[in-house]
Each structure stands twice: as C-alpha cells, then as structure tokens.
DSSP file (Angstrom, degrees, kcal/mol; ACC not computed):
  #  RESIDUE AA STRUCTURE BP1 BP2  ACC     N-H-->O    O-->H-N    N-H-->O    O-->H-N    TCO  KAPPA ALPHA  PHI   PSI    X-CA   Y-CA   Z-CA
    1    1 A X              0   0    0      0, 0.0    49,-0.1     0, 0.0     7,-0.1   0.000 360.0 360.0 360.0 130.3   -5.5    6.7   -4.0
    2    2 A X    >   -     0   0    0     48,-0.2     3,-0.7     1,-0.1     5,-0.4  -0.343 360.0-120.7 -69.5 156.2   -5.2    6.0   -7.7
    3    3 A X  G >  S+     0   0    0      1,-0.2     3,-1.5     2,-0.1    -1,-0.1   0.555  88.2  95.4 -76.3  -9.1   -6.7    2.8   -9.0
    4    4 A X  G 3  S+     0   0    0      1,-0.3    -1,-0.2    49,-0.1    50,-0.0   0.718  87.1  43.5 -64.8 -23.4   -3.5    1.3  -10.4
    5    5 A X  G <  S-     0   0    0     -3,-0.7    -1,-0.3    44,-0.1    -2,-0.1   0.551  97.9-135.2 -95.6  -8.6   -2.6   -0.8   -7.4
    6    6 A X    <   +     0   0    0     -3,-1.5     4,-0.2    -4,-0.2    -3,-0.1   0.882  64.6 128.3  59.5  39.8   -6.2   -2.0   -6.9
    7    7 A X     >  +     0   0    0     -5,-0.4     4,-2.8     1,-0.1     5,-0.3   0.349  25.0 104.2-112.5   4.7   -5.8   -1.4   -3.1
    8    8 A X  H  > S+     0   0    0      1,-0.2     4,-1.7     2,-0.2     5,-0.1   0.942  89.9  35.9 -55.4 -55.7   -8.9    0.7   -2.2
    9    9 A X  H  > S+     0   0    0      1,-0.2     4,-2.1     2,-0.2    -1,-0.2   0.899 117.2  53.4 -67.0 -40.9  -10.9   -2.0   -0.5
   10   10 A X  H  > S+     0   0    0     -4,-0.2     4,-2.2     1,-0.2    -1,-0.2   0.899 109.6  48.4 -61.8 -40.1   -7.9   -3.7    1.0
   11   11 A X  H  X S+     0   0    0     -4,-2.8     4,-2.6     2,-0.2    -1,-0.2   0.852 107.3  55.6 -70.4 -33.2   -6.7   -0.5    2.6
   12   12 A X  H  X S+     0   0    0     -4,-1.7     4,-2.4    -5,-0.3    -1,-0.2   0.908 109.4  47.6 -62.7 -40.5  -10.1    0.2    4.0
   13   13 A X  H  X S+     0   0    0     -4,-2.1     4,-2.4     2,-0.2    -2,-0.2   0.908 111.8  48.9 -66.8 -41.8  -10.0   -3.2    5.7
   14   14 A X  H  X S+     0   0    0     -4,-2.2     4,-2.3     2,-0.2    -2,-0.2   0.896 111.0  51.4 -64.4 -38.8   -6.5   -2.6    7.0
   15   15 A X  H  X S+     0   0    0     -4,-2.6     4,-2.5     2,-0.2    -2,-0.2   0.940 110.2  48.6 -60.3 -47.5   -7.7    0.8    8.3
   16   16 A X  H  X S+     0   0    0     -4,-2.4     4,-2.6     1,-0.2     5,-0.2   0.911 111.1  50.2 -60.8 -42.8  -10.6   -0.8   10.1
   17   17 A X  H  X S+     0   0    0     -4,-2.4     4,-2.5     1,-0.2    -1,-0.2   0.912 110.8  49.0 -62.1 -42.9   -8.4   -3.4   11.7
   18   18 A X  H  X S+     0   0    0     -4,-2.3     4,-2.2     2,-0.2    -1,-0.2   0.895 112.3  48.6 -65.2 -39.9   -5.9   -0.7   12.9
   19   19 A X  H  X S+     0   0    0     -4,-2.5     4,-2.7     2,-0.2    -2,-0.2   0.928 112.3  47.8 -65.7 -44.8   -8.8    1.3   14.4
   20   20 A X  H  X S+     0   0    0     -4,-2.6     4,-2.7     2,-0.2     5,-0.2   0.925 112.0  50.1 -62.4 -44.3  -10.3   -1.7   16.1
   21   21 A X  H  X S+     0   0    0     -4,-2.5     4,-1.5    -5,-0.2    -1,-0.2   0.924 113.5  45.1 -60.3 -44.9   -7.0   -2.7   17.6
   22   22 A X  H  X S+     0   0    0     -4,-2.2     4,-2.5     2,-0.2     5,-0.4   0.893 112.5  51.6 -67.2 -39.1   -6.2    0.7   18.9
   23   23 A X  H  X S+     0   0    0     -4,-2.7     4,-2.9     1,-0.2    -2,-0.2   0.910 108.5  51.0 -64.2 -41.5   -9.8    1.1   20.3
   24   24 A X  H  < S+     0   0    0     -4,-2.7    -1,-0.2     1,-0.2    -2,-0.2   0.851 113.3  47.2 -62.9 -32.8   -9.4   -2.3   22.1
   25   25 A X  H  < S+     0   0    0     -4,-1.5    -2,-0.2    -5,-0.2    -1,-0.2   0.903 130.5  16.7 -74.9 -42.4   -6.1   -1.0   23.6
   26   26 A X  H  < S-     0   0    0     -4,-2.5     3,-0.4    -5,-0.1     4,-0.2   0.715  91.8-153.1-108.2 -26.0   -7.3    2.4   24.7
   27   27 A X    ><  -     0   0    0     -4,-2.9     3,-1.2    -5,-0.4     7,-0.2  -0.070  44.7 -56.1  74.6-179.8  -11.1    2.3   24.8
   28   28 A X  G >  S+     0   0    0      1,-0.2     3,-0.6     2,-0.1    -1,-0.2   0.624 124.4  72.3 -74.5 -13.1  -13.5    5.2   24.4
   29   29 A X  G 3  S+     0   0    0     -3,-0.4    -1,-0.2     1,-0.3    -2,-0.1   0.652 105.4  37.1 -76.9 -13.6  -12.0    7.2   27.2
   30   30 A X  G <>  +     0   0    0     -3,-1.2     4,-1.9    -4,-0.2     3,-0.3  -0.445  62.6 152.8-136.7  63.1   -8.9    8.0   25.2
   31   31 A X  H <> S+     0   0    0     -3,-0.6     4,-2.7     1,-0.2     5,-0.3   0.828  75.1  61.5 -63.4 -31.3  -10.0    8.6   21.6
   32   32 A X  H  > S+     0   0    0      1,-0.2     4,-2.2     2,-0.2    -1,-0.2   0.928 106.4  45.9 -58.6 -43.6   -7.0   10.9   21.1
   33   33 A X  H  > S+     0   0    0     -3,-0.3     4,-2.5     2,-0.2     5,-0.2   0.881 110.1  54.9 -66.6 -37.9   -4.7    7.9   21.8
   34   34 A X  H  X S+     0   0    0     -4,-1.9     4,-2.3    -7,-0.2    -2,-0.2   0.958 113.5  40.0 -58.6 -51.7   -6.8    5.7   19.6
   35   35 A X  H  X S+     0   0    0     -4,-2.7     4,-2.5     2,-0.2    -2,-0.2   0.831 112.8  55.4 -71.8 -31.3   -6.4    8.0   16.6
   36   36 A X  H  X S+     0   0    0     -4,-2.2     4,-2.4    -5,-0.3    -1,-0.2   0.938 111.6  43.7 -64.0 -46.4   -2.8    8.8   17.4
   37   37 A X  H  X S+     0   0    0     -4,-2.5     4,-2.3     2,-0.2     5,-0.2   0.910 112.4  53.5 -65.4 -41.4   -1.9    5.1   17.3
   38   38 A X  H  X S+     0   0    0     -4,-2.3     4,-3.0    -5,-0.2     5,-0.3   0.938 111.4  45.7 -57.0 -48.4   -3.9    4.5   14.2
   39   39 A X  H  X S+     0   0    0     -4,-2.5     4,-2.3     1,-0.2     5,-0.4   0.911 111.5  51.5 -63.1 -43.3   -2.1    7.3   12.4
   40   40 A X  H  < S+     0   0    0     -4,-2.4     4,-0.4     1,-0.2    -1,-0.2   0.871 117.5  39.7 -62.7 -35.8    1.3    6.1   13.6
   41   41 A X  H  X S+     0   0    0     -4,-2.3     4,-0.6    -5,-0.2    -2,-0.2   0.902 124.6  33.9 -79.1 -42.1    0.5    2.6   12.3
   42   42 A X  H  X S+     0   0    0     -4,-3.0     4,-3.1    -5,-0.2     5,-0.4   0.834 101.0  69.1 -91.2 -34.4   -1.2    3.4    9.1
   43   43 A X  H  X S+     0   0    0     -4,-2.3     4,-2.4    -5,-0.3     5,-0.3   0.909 100.2  48.1 -58.8 -46.4    0.3    6.6    7.6
   44   44 A X  H  > S+     0   0    0     -4,-0.4     4,-1.8    -5,-0.4    -1,-0.2   0.948 118.7  39.4 -60.1 -46.9    3.7    5.0    6.7
   45   45 A X  H  X S+     0   0    0     -4,-0.6     4,-2.1     2,-0.2    -2,-0.2   0.937 117.3  47.6 -68.9 -46.7    2.2    2.0    5.0
   46   46 A X  H  X S+     0   0    0     -4,-3.1     4,-2.5     1,-0.2    -1,-0.2   0.872 110.9  52.7 -65.6 -34.7   -0.7    3.8    3.3
   47   47 A X  H  X S+     0   0    0     -4,-2.4     4,-2.3    -5,-0.4    -1,-0.2   0.905 108.8  50.3 -64.0 -40.7    1.7    6.5    2.0
   48   48 A X  H  X S+     0   0    0     -4,-1.8     4,-2.2    -5,-0.3    -2,-0.2   0.896 111.8  47.8 -63.5 -39.8    3.9    3.8    0.5
   49   49 A X  H  X S+     0   0    0     -4,-2.1     4,-2.5     2,-0.2    -2,-0.2   0.889 109.5  52.4 -70.5 -39.4    0.9    2.3   -1.2
   50   50 A X  H  X S+     0   0    0     -4,-2.5     4,-2.1     2,-0.2   -48,-0.2   0.932 112.2  46.1 -60.0 -45.3   -0.3    5.6   -2.5
   51   51 A X  H  X S+     0   0    0     -4,-2.3     4,-2.6     1,-0.2    -2,-0.2   0.898 110.4  53.7 -64.4 -40.1    3.2    6.3   -4.0
   52   52 A X  H  X S+     0   0    0     -4,-2.2     4,-2.3     1,-0.2    -2,-0.2   0.912 108.2  49.8 -59.6 -44.3    3.3    2.7   -5.4
   53   53 A X  H  X S+     0   0    0     -4,-2.5     4,-2.2     2,-0.2    -1,-0.2   0.900 111.0  49.5 -63.0 -41.1   -0.1    3.3   -7.2
   54   54 A X  H  X S+     0   0    0     -4,-2.1     4,-2.5     2,-0.2    -2,-0.2   0.923 110.3  50.9 -61.7 -43.8    1.2    6.6   -8.6
   55   55 A X  H  X S+     0   0    0     -4,-2.6     4,-2.6     1,-0.2    -2,-0.2   0.893 109.1  50.3 -62.9 -40.3    4.4    4.8   -9.9
   56   56 A X  H  X S+     0   0    0     -4,-2.3     4,-2.7     2,-0.2    -1,-0.2   0.914 110.1  51.2 -63.6 -41.8    2.3    2.1  -11.5
   57   57 A X  H  X S+     0   0    0     -4,-2.2     4,-1.6     2,-0.2    -2,-0.2   0.917 111.8  46.1 -60.8 -44.0    0.2    4.8  -13.3
   58   58 A X  H  < S+     0   0    0     -4,-2.5    -2,-0.2     1,-0.2    -1,-0.2   0.921 114.0  49.1 -63.0 -44.1    3.3    6.5  -14.5
   59   59 A X  H >< S+     0   0    0     -4,-2.6     3,-0.8     1,-0.2    -2,-0.2   0.880 112.2  48.6 -62.3 -40.4    4.8    3.2  -15.7
   60   60 A X  H 3< S+     0   0    0     -4,-2.7    -1,-0.2     1,-0.2    -2,-0.2   0.787 116.3  41.3 -72.5 -28.1    1.6    2.2  -17.5
   61   61 A X  T 3< S+     0   0    0     -4,-1.6    -1,-0.2    -5,-0.2    -2,-0.2   0.021  82.4 129.4-114.0  27.7    1.1    5.5  -19.3
   62   62 A X    <   -     0   0    0     -3,-0.8     2,-0.3     4,-0.1    -3,-0.1  -0.297  37.2-159.2 -78.8 169.4    4.7    6.4  -20.4
   63   63 A X    >   +     0   0    0     -2,-0.0     3,-1.1     4,-0.0     4,-0.5  -0.912  45.1   4.1-142.9 164.8    5.6    7.3  -24.0
   64   64 A X  T 3> S-     0   0    0     -2,-0.3     4,-1.8     1,-0.3     3,-0.4  -0.291 126.4  -2.8  64.4-135.5    8.5    7.4  -26.3
   65   65 A X  H 3> S+     0   0    0      1,-0.2     4,-2.5     2,-0.2    -1,-0.3   0.862 134.8  56.9 -60.8 -37.7   11.9    6.1  -25.0
   66   66 A X  H <> S+     0   0    0     -3,-1.1     4,-2.6     1,-0.2    -1,-0.2   0.880 105.4  51.4 -62.0 -37.1   10.3    5.4  -21.6
   67   67 A X  H  > S+     0   0    0     -4,-0.5     4,-2.8    -3,-0.4    -1,-0.2   0.906 109.1  50.0 -66.3 -41.1    7.7    3.2  -23.3
   68   68 A X  H  X S+     0   0    0     -4,-1.8     4,-2.1     2,-0.2    -2,-0.2   0.922 112.9  46.6 -62.2 -44.3   10.4    1.2  -25.1
   69   69 A X  H  X S+     0   0    0     -4,-2.5     4,-2.3     2,-0.2    -2,-0.2   0.904 112.5  50.6 -64.5 -41.8   12.3    0.7  -21.8
   70   70 A X  H  X S+     0   0    0     -4,-2.6     4,-2.7     1,-0.2     5,-0.2   0.938 110.1  49.1 -60.7 -47.5    9.1   -0.3  -20.0
   71   71 A X  H  X S+     0   0    0     -4,-2.8     4,-2.3     1,-0.2    -1,-0.2   0.880 111.2  49.5 -62.4 -38.3    8.2   -2.8  -22.7
   72   72 A X  H  X S+     0   0    0     -4,-2.1     4,-1.9     2,-0.2    -1,-0.2   0.896 110.7  50.9 -66.2 -40.0   11.7   -4.3  -22.6
   73   73 A X  H  X S+     0   0    0     -4,-2.3     4,-1.1     2,-0.2    -2,-0.2   0.930 112.3  45.9 -62.2 -45.9   11.5   -4.5  -18.8
   74   74 A X  H  < S+     0   0    0     -4,-2.7     3,-0.4     1,-0.2    -2,-0.2   0.891 110.8  52.9 -65.2 -39.4    8.2   -6.3  -18.9
   75   75 A X  H  < S+     0   0    0     -4,-2.3    -1,-0.2     1,-0.2    -2,-0.2   0.873 111.9  45.8 -63.7 -36.6    9.4   -8.7  -21.7
   76   76 A X  H  < S+     0   0    0     -4,-1.9     2,-0.3    -5,-0.1    -1,-0.2   0.655  96.5  93.1 -80.5 -16.5   12.4   -9.7  -19.5
   77   77 A X  S  < S-     0   0    0     -4,-1.1     2,-0.7    -3,-0.4    -4,-0.0  -0.608  82.6-119.8 -85.0 135.9   10.3  -10.1  -16.3
   78   78 A X    >   -     0   0    0     -2,-0.3     3,-2.2     1,-0.2    -2,-0.1  -0.639  21.0-150.2 -69.7 113.0    8.9  -13.5  -15.4
   79   79 A X  T 3  S+     0   0    0     -2,-0.7    -1,-0.2     1,-0.3    -2,-0.0   0.555  94.1  56.6 -69.2  -6.2    5.2  -12.8  -15.3
   80   80 A X  T 3  S+     0   0    0      1,-0.0     2,-0.8     2,-0.0    -1,-0.3   0.331  84.5  96.9-101.6   5.2    4.7  -15.4  -12.7
   81   81 A X    <   +     0   0    0     -3,-2.2     3,-0.2     1,-0.1    -1,-0.0  -0.843  37.2 161.5-100.0 108.9    7.2  -13.8  -10.3
   82   82 A X    >   +     0   0    0     -2,-0.8     3,-2.4     1,-0.1     4,-0.2   0.157  35.9 116.4-111.3  17.2    5.4  -11.7   -7.7
   83   83 A X  G >   +     0   0    0      1,-0.3     3,-1.9     2,-0.2     4,-0.3   0.828  68.7  66.2 -57.0 -32.2    8.2  -11.4   -5.2
   84   84 A X  G 3  S+     0   0    0      1,-0.3    -1,-0.3    -3,-0.2     3,-0.2   0.642 101.1  51.1 -66.3 -11.1    8.4   -7.7   -5.7
   85   85 A X  G X> S+     0   0    0     -3,-2.4     4,-2.1     1,-0.1     3,-1.3   0.339  75.4 104.0-104.9   5.2    4.9   -7.5   -4.2
   86   86 A X  H <> S+     0   0    0     -3,-1.9     4,-1.3     1,-0.3    -1,-0.1   0.877  77.5  57.5 -54.5 -39.0    5.6   -9.4   -1.1
   87   87 A X  H 34 S+     0   0    0     -4,-0.3    -1,-0.3     1,-0.2    -2,-0.1   0.803 111.5  43.5 -61.9 -28.2    5.6   -6.2    1.0
   88   88 A X  H <4 S+     0   0    0     -3,-1.3    -2,-0.2     1,-0.1    -1,-0.2   0.862 122.4  32.5 -86.0 -38.7    2.1   -5.4   -0.2
   89   89 A X  H  < S+     0   0    0     -4,-2.1    -2,-0.2     3,-0.0    -3,-0.1   0.319  78.6 135.0-107.3   7.6    0.4   -8.8    0.1
   90   90 A X     <  -     0   0    0     -4,-1.3     3,-0.0    -5,-0.2    -3,-0.0  -0.286  58.2-130.5 -58.5 140.8    2.2  -10.4    3.1
   91   91 A X  S    S+     0   0    0      1,-0.2     2,-0.6     2,-0.0    -1,-0.1   0.887  98.1  45.1 -61.9 -40.0   -0.3  -12.0    5.5
   92   92 A X  S    S-     0   0    0      2,-0.0     2,-0.4     0, 0.0    -1,-0.2  -0.928  81.3-152.2-108.9 116.9    1.3  -10.2    8.5
   93   93 A X        -     0   0    0     -2,-0.6     2,-0.3    -4,-0.1    -5,-0.1  -0.716   7.9-143.5 -89.2 134.9    2.0   -6.6    8.0
   94   94 A X    >   -     0   0    0     -2,-0.4     3,-2.0     1,-0.1    -1,-0.0  -0.737  19.6-122.1 -95.2 146.7    4.8   -5.1   10.0
   95   95 A X  T 3  S+     0   0    0     -2,-0.3   -50,-0.2     1,-0.3    -1,-0.1   0.780 110.6  59.9 -57.6 -27.5    4.5   -1.5   11.2
   96   96 A X  T 3         0   0    0      1,-0.2    -1,-0.3   -52,-0.1   -55,-0.0   0.560 360.0 360.0 -80.7  -6.9    7.6   -0.5    9.4
   97   97 A X    <         0   0    0     -3,-2.0    -1,-0.2   -10,-0.0    -2,-0.1   0.489 360.0 360.0 -79.8 360.0    6.2   -1.5    5.9
C-alpha cells in the first residue's frame, strides 16, 4: 500500500480485528473457514483503500494542465470538509465498503 492515504497501521488493526472475529466464530478446527471469511471481509475494503492511496499519489504528483486543474479543485474545496472520507474513517465499517 502506498503511503499517500496514511492507512498502513489502521489497516493492520482492521486486519487483526477481522481475523480475531473469524477465529472466534470458527475456532482452530476450521482455519480454512477463518481465512476464507477474513478474505471475504477484508479484500473489498482493502482493495478500495489501496486504489484510493494510488489515486492520491497520482493527484499529488501531477504536472501541466492536470496540475492546474488539481490546484483549482483544491482552491475551491472547503479544507474543513472531510465528508468525502466518511467511508474511510467511519466508526463502524460495513462489509460492502
């Protein structure tokens, strides 16, 4: 995962939580089920976050006309408005995120 979203540690914690939850559900007798549930829960969200980090990196390092458009977008954006990040920082994560 690229550093642009600052999500490395947060994703490690979410991974650990998903593994513990699956382990509590299935126990050590069904590790295949534990990892299957973990993957089903984590892959969609972690893939979205990896793509988000890539997009931020592209956005941060653009040049030329793209840089002008980026700067105009940032200038027009309320820097105290973080609603676009609600999906990332919500206290309760939904499996579909």
